[in-house]
C-alpha positions, 0 to 999 in steps of 0.5 A: 496049173492055172489052166488045169484050175480053170478046165481039164486039158490033155498034155498035148493041149497044155504043150500047145498053150505053153509052146513047149514039147509034148514030152516035157509037158507030159513029164511035168503032168506025170509029176503033178499027178504023182504028187496028187495035185492033178487028177485024171478025169477021162480018156478019149481015143485020138487016131488010135492013141489014148488022150488023157484028160487032167484037171487040178484037184480042187483046193482043200481036197485030200487035205490031211491033218499034217497039211491042213487048211491053208497049206501051201501044198497044192498052191506051190506049183501055181505060185509063179507061172513064170517058173513053170513056163521057164521050166517047160522051155528049158532056160535052166541050161543058161550059164550060171543058172541053178536048179538044185534041191537038197534034203537036209537033216536039221535040228531046231537051231539049224532050221531057224538058221537056215530060214534066216539065211534064206531071208538074207539071200532074198534081201541080198538079191533085192539089193543086187537088183536095185544096184543093177537098175542104177547101173542100167540107168547110167549105161543104157547100152549095158546088156540086161538079163532078166532073172527069176529066183524062187526059194522053198524051205519046208519040212519034208517029212523025212524024204530019203532020196533013195534011187534019186541020183542023190549024192551024200554031203555031210549027211545031207542029200544033194540032188 
């Protein structure tokens, strides 16, 4: 997203910049385009094929009353370039890595409790990182792993999950 905020590019150019496969980048470009976060700006012929050029939709363009000024919509993807880089190269397959999504039906109390649970999890992650840093300082031969944790909680607008490979757990969609 940061590249497409600065200039237009093709999926092939983005794949080179990210050191990722064109197929993986093309998938993500289609997803971003489908979400309305990037737009097709042109097409050129390259050795008998058609290269599609994309750029980020300018911030604030196409805002609705629901999303409004200052919404997280378009900036969510650019939130952490490290997440995009890792997703592009596929490090989510590592043992213990988690990549899950759930569409939940919550009442006001459930919404508040989930928000509090997310906050507690982030606080616990911070405590675990501090404890790990102390152990690593005492034992420099201990293996060290870098980890990233990104969490989003948002009102989804009643997504049904149909056709997505979702399974049903307690009336909620787990993907």
